[in-house]
MITOR-40953 format. One line per field, with one value per residue (C-alpha): x, y, z; residue in three letters. Coordinates in pm, whole numbers, plus 50000, padded with zeros to 5 digits. Layout:
N
px c(X; ...)
py c(Y; ...)
pz c(Z; ...)
resn c(Ala; ...)
# end
This chain:
155
px c(01647; 01961; 02091; 01857; 01881; 01773; 01787; 01748; 01424; 01497; 01308; 01251; 01543; 01774; 01821; 01747; 01397; 01457; 01226; 01131; 01479; 01680; 01762; 01755; 01447; 01542; 01323; 01368; 01414; 01476; 01366; 01092; 00972; 00801; 00924; 00878; 00810; 00564; 00636; 01008; 01040; 01240; 01511; 01624; 01733; 02018; 02087; 02433; 02548; 02665; 02678; 02552; 02693; 03058; 03001; 02914; 02760; 02902; 02753; 03036; 03042; 03272; 03271; 03370; 03471; 03614; 03737; 03969; 03980; 04239; 04520; 04732; 04723; 04826; 04465; 04362; 04569; 04351; 04455; 04538; 04280; 04474; 04521; 04142; 04024; 04259; 04125; 03758; 03803; 03975; 03692; 03440; 03586; 03650; 03275; 03205; 03362; 03691; 04017; 04334; 04494; 04220; 04174; 04523; 04481; 04186; 04368; 04672; 04445; 04258; 04587; 04599; 04939; 05007; 05271; 05409; 05292; 04931; 05037; 05024; 04641; 04623; 04794; 04582; 04265; 04411; 04515; 04181; 03975; 04205; 04158; 03771; 03769; 03961; 03776; 03439; 03479; 03197; 03248; 03122; 03049; 02858; 02821; 02846; 02912; 02713; 02770; 02735; 03048; 03066; 03362; 03447; 03494; 03769; 03685)
py c(57640; 57421; 57152; 57235; 57205; 57489; 57632; 57962; 58060; 58169; 58373; 58257; 58440; 58264; 58555; 58496; 58598; 58891; 59002; 59381; 59410; 59288; 58949; 58607; 58414; 58030; 57752; 57474; 57128; 56943; 57044; 57278; 57537; 57744; 57939; 57768; 58109; 58298; 58630; 58631; 58867; 58702; 59000; 58918; 58564; 58640; 59002; 59149; 58778; 58707; 58352; 58429; 58103; 58238; 58612; 58750; 59099; 59350; 59684; 59928; 60269; 60552; 60647; 60993; 61128; 61458; 61470; 61631; 61327; 61122; 61369; 61401; 61752; 61906; 62010; 61647; 61631; 61723; 61968; 61878; 61944; 62231; 62399; 62339; 62512; 62834; 62840; 62810; 63103; 63298; 63215; 63313; 63662; 63685; 63622; 63890; 64118; 64166; 64223; 64037; 64277; 64315; 63929; 63890; 64148; 63972; 63639; 63778; 63955; 63626; 63438; 63223; 63075; 63253; 63438; 63778; 63929; 63995; 63849; 63493; 63549; 63681; 63382; 63153; 63301; 63304; 62924; 62815; 62984; 62800; 62481; 62535; 62616; 62281; 62048; 62157; 62125; 61942; 61572; 61511; 61177; 61070; 60777; 60848; 60704; 60375; 60111; 59732; 59534; 59174; 58956; 58655; 58327; 58126; 57749)
pz c(65252; 65304; 65075; 64815; 64451; 64232; 63871; 63749; 63572; 63218; 62960; 62611; 62481; 62720; 62972; 63341; 63465; 63744; 64021; 64081; 64270; 63983; 64158; 63951; 64034; 64144; 64081; 64348; 64215; 64556; 64903; 65044; 64814; 65085; 65390; 65713; 65879; 65663; 65860; 65750; 65455; 65183; 65157; 65530; 65445; 65219; 65278; 65204; 65123; 65473; 65622; 65991; 66115; 66066; 66161; 66505; 66521; 66783; 66882; 66855; 67007; 67154; 67522; 67529; 67875; 67980; 68359; 68577; 68798; 68604; 68581; 68880; 69061; 69374; 69435; 69469; 69812; 70083; 70367; 70712; 70986; 71126; 70768; 70704; 71017; 70909; 70554; 70670; 70903; 70630; 70394; 70643; 70681; 70310; 70249; 70491; 70220; 70402; 70209; 70263; 70481; 70738; 70744; 70825; 71126; 71263; 71239; 71438; 71696; 71749; 71801; 71477; 71347; 71029; 70846; 70923; 70574; 70487; 70143; 70274; 70341; 69968; 69858; 70039; 69918; 69532; 69589; 69735; 69478; 69189; 69373; 69389; 69016; 68912; 69160; 69067; 68699; 68518; 68397; 68060; 67977; 67652; 67410; 67049; 66694; 66732; 66473; 66418; 66312; 66230; 66356; 66143; 66345; 66204; 66189)
resn c(Met; Phe; Asp; Asp; Lys; Phe; Asp; Trp; Leu; Lys; Asn; Lys; Asp; Gly; Ser; Phe; Lys; Arg; Asp; Arg; Asn; Gly; Gln; Arg; Ile; Pro; Lys; Ile; Ile; Glu; Gly; Lys; Ser; His; Leu; Thr; Asn; Pro; Phe; Thr; Pro; His; Tyr; Leu; Leu; Asn; Arg; Tyr; Arg; Leu; Asp; Phe; Asp; Ser; Tyr; Ile; Pro; Phe; Leu; Val; Tyr; Val; Phe; Tyr; Thr; Lys; Thr; His; Leu; Leu; Ser; Pro; Ser; Gln; Tyr; Asn; Lys; Ser; Leu; Ser; Lys; His; Arg; Leu; Lys; Leu; His; Asn; Glu; Ile; Phe; Lys; Leu; His; Asn; Gln; Gly; Leu; Gly; Tyr; Arg; Arg; Ile; His; Arg; Lys; Leu; Val; Glu; Asn; Gly; Trp; Glu; Ile; Gly; Lys; Ser; Pro; Asn; Thr; Val; Asp; Ser; Met; Ile; Arg; Lys; Arg; Leu; Lys; Arg; Asn; Glu; Ile; Leu; Asn; Gln; Pro; Ile; Ile; Glu; Lys; Tyr; Gln; Asp; Phe; Asp; Ile; Glu; Phe; Leu; Gln; Ile; Glu; Glu)
# end
Protein backbone atom coordinates (compact mmCIF):
# COMPACT_ATOMS: atom_id res chain seq x y z
CA MET A 1 0.00 0.00 0.00
CA PHE A 2 2.95 2.37 0.67
CA ASP A 3 6.13 2.58 -1.44
CA ASP A 4 4.78 -0.13 -3.75
CA LYS A 5 5.65 -0.33 -7.40
CA PHE A 6 2.89 -1.05 -9.86
CA ASP A 7 2.00 -1.00 -13.51
CA TRP A 8 -1.38 -0.55 -15.16
CA LEU A 9 -2.98 -3.62 -16.74
CA LYS A 10 -3.61 -3.19 -20.46
CA ASN A 11 -5.89 -4.77 -23.02
CA LYS A 12 -4.59 -6.39 -26.20
CA ASP A 13 -5.22 -3.20 -28.15
CA GLY A 14 -3.03 -1.19 -25.73
CA SER A 15 -5.82 0.60 -23.84
CA PHE A 16 -6.00 0.41 -20.05
CA LYS A 17 -8.14 -2.23 -18.39
CA ARG A 18 -10.83 -0.67 -16.22
CA ASP A 19 -12.98 -1.97 -13.37
CA ARG A 20 -16.77 -1.60 -13.17
CA ASN A 21 -16.38 1.95 -11.77
CA GLY A 22 -14.23 3.08 -14.69
CA GLN A 23 -10.97 3.15 -12.71
CA ARG A 24 -7.74 1.76 -14.14
CA ILE A 25 -6.73 -1.62 -12.70
CA PRO A 26 -3.21 -1.68 -11.23
CA LYS A 27 -0.86 -4.66 -11.20
CA ILE A 28 1.40 -4.54 -8.13
CA ILE A 29 5.01 -5.40 -8.95
CA GLU A 30 6.71 -4.91 -5.54
CA GLY A 31 4.95 -4.94 -2.16
CA LYS A 32 1.87 -6.60 -0.75
CA SER A 33 -0.90 -7.37 -3.16
CA HIS A 34 -3.65 -7.94 -0.59
CA LEU A 35 -5.33 -5.70 1.97
CA THR A 36 -4.17 -6.02 5.57
CA ASN A 37 -7.77 -5.40 6.71
CA PRO A 38 -10.13 -7.49 4.57
CA PHE A 39 -13.14 -5.55 5.90
CA THR A 40 -11.96 -2.22 4.41
CA PRO A 41 -13.72 -1.60 1.08
CA HIS A 42 -11.32 -0.63 -1.68
CA TYR A 43 -13.12 2.64 -2.44
CA LEU A 44 -12.37 4.04 1.04
CA LEU A 45 -8.60 3.87 0.59
CA ASN A 46 -8.20 6.46 -2.15
CA ARG A 47 -11.56 8.21 -2.23
CA TYR A 48 -11.54 11.79 -3.59
CA ARG A 49 -7.75 11.61 -3.92
CA LEU A 50 -7.04 13.13 -0.47
CA ASP A 51 -3.89 12.39 1.44
CA PHE A 52 -5.37 12.15 4.93
CA ASP A 53 -1.96 12.67 6.57
CA SER A 54 -1.99 16.32 5.45
CA TYR A 55 -5.71 17.06 5.99
CA ILE A 56 -7.69 17.27 9.23
CA PRO A 57 -11.48 16.85 9.10
CA PHE A 58 -13.65 19.29 11.07
CA LEU A 59 -17.36 19.21 11.80
CA VAL A 60 -18.73 22.64 10.86
CA TYR A 61 -22.18 23.94 11.79
CA VAL A 62 -24.12 27.14 12.35
CA PHE A 63 -25.41 27.87 15.85
CA TYR A 64 -28.49 30.08 15.53
CA THR A 65 -29.74 31.96 18.59
CA LYS A 66 -32.48 34.54 18.95
CA THR A 67 -32.62 36.13 22.40
CA HIS A 68 -33.50 39.38 24.12
CA LEU A 69 -30.83 38.93 26.79
CA LEU A 70 -27.94 40.23 24.65
CA SER A 71 -29.43 43.61 23.79
CA PRO A 72 -29.30 46.40 26.38
CA SER A 73 -32.71 47.52 27.57
CA GLN A 74 -34.20 49.57 30.36
CA TYR A 75 -36.31 46.53 31.23
CA ASN A 76 -33.26 44.50 32.30
CA LYS A 77 -32.77 46.83 35.27
CA SER A 78 -34.63 45.54 38.33
CA LEU A 79 -36.98 47.69 40.42
CA SER A 80 -36.15 48.84 43.95
CA LYS A 81 -37.87 47.05 46.84
CA HIS A 82 -40.19 50.02 47.50
CA ARG A 83 -41.23 50.26 43.82
CA LEU A 84 -41.64 46.49 43.59
CA LYS A 85 -44.08 46.49 46.53
CA LEU A 86 -46.09 49.30 44.89
CA HIS A 87 -46.16 47.50 41.52
CA ASN A 88 -47.26 44.25 43.16
CA GLU A 89 -50.10 46.08 44.97
CA ILE A 90 -51.18 47.75 41.71
CA PHE A 91 -51.23 44.44 39.84
CA LYS A 92 -53.08 42.69 42.66
CA LEU A 93 -55.86 45.29 42.25
CA HIS A 94 -55.57 45.20 38.44
CA ASN A 95 -56.05 41.41 38.43
CA GLN A 96 -59.24 41.89 40.48
CA GLY A 97 -60.65 43.80 37.49
CA LEU A 98 -60.34 47.36 38.78
CA GLY A 99 -59.56 50.20 36.37
CA TYR A 100 -56.61 52.53 36.85
CA ARG A 101 -58.76 55.31 38.35
CA ARG A 102 -60.18 53.05 41.08
CA ILE A 103 -56.72 51.58 41.72
CA HIS A 104 -55.37 55.13 42.22
CA ARG A 105 -58.19 55.98 44.61
CA LYS A 106 -57.59 52.79 46.70
CA LEU A 107 -53.83 53.43 46.85
CA VAL A 108 -54.34 57.01 48.06
CA GLU A 109 -56.87 55.81 50.67
CA ASN A 110 -54.40 53.19 51.95
CA GLY A 111 -51.58 55.74 52.23
CA TRP A 112 -49.29 54.69 49.35
CA GLU A 113 -46.95 57.34 47.94
CA ILE A 114 -48.13 57.83 44.38
CA GLY A 115 -48.59 60.77 42.02
CA LYS A 116 -51.64 63.04 42.16
CA SER A 117 -53.01 61.97 38.77
CA PRO A 118 -54.58 58.53 38.11
CA ASN A 119 -52.62 58.51 34.84
CA THR A 120 -49.52 57.57 36.84
CA VAL A 121 -51.16 54.21 37.66
CA ASP A 122 -52.17 53.75 34.01
CA SER A 123 -48.59 54.48 32.95
CA MET A 124 -47.22 51.96 35.48
CA ILE A 125 -49.61 49.26 34.27
CA ARG A 126 -48.70 49.81 30.60
CA LYS A 127 -44.97 49.84 31.36
CA ARG A 128 -45.19 46.68 33.48
CA LEU A 129 -47.14 44.84 30.75
CA LYS A 130 -44.56 45.94 28.15
CA ARG A 131 -41.74 44.84 30.48
CA ASN A 132 -43.34 41.39 30.94
CA GLU A 133 -43.85 41.09 27.18
CA ILE A 134 -40.19 41.82 26.46
CA LEU A 135 -38.64 39.80 29.29
CA ASN A 136 -40.80 36.71 28.66
CA GLN A 137 -39.93 36.27 24.99
CA PRO A 138 -38.95 32.74 23.98
CA ILE A 139 -35.24 32.10 23.49
CA ILE A 140 -34.58 30.15 20.28
CA GLU A 141 -31.37 28.14 19.98
CA LYS A 142 -30.67 25.57 17.27
CA TYR A 143 -27.86 23.93 15.33
CA GLN A 144 -28.16 23.89 11.56
CA ASP A 145 -26.22 23.45 8.31
CA PHE A 146 -23.91 20.61 9.40
CA ASP A 147 -20.96 19.91 7.11
CA ILE A 148 -17.48 18.38 7.14
CA GLU A 149 -14.58 20.53 5.99
CA PHE A 150 -10.93 19.60 5.64
CA LEU A 151 -8.11 21.83 6.84
CA GLN A 152 -4.79 21.31 5.09
CA ILE A 153 -1.72 21.11 7.32
CA GLU A 154 1.32 23.00 6.04
CA GLU A 155 4.49 20.97 6.51
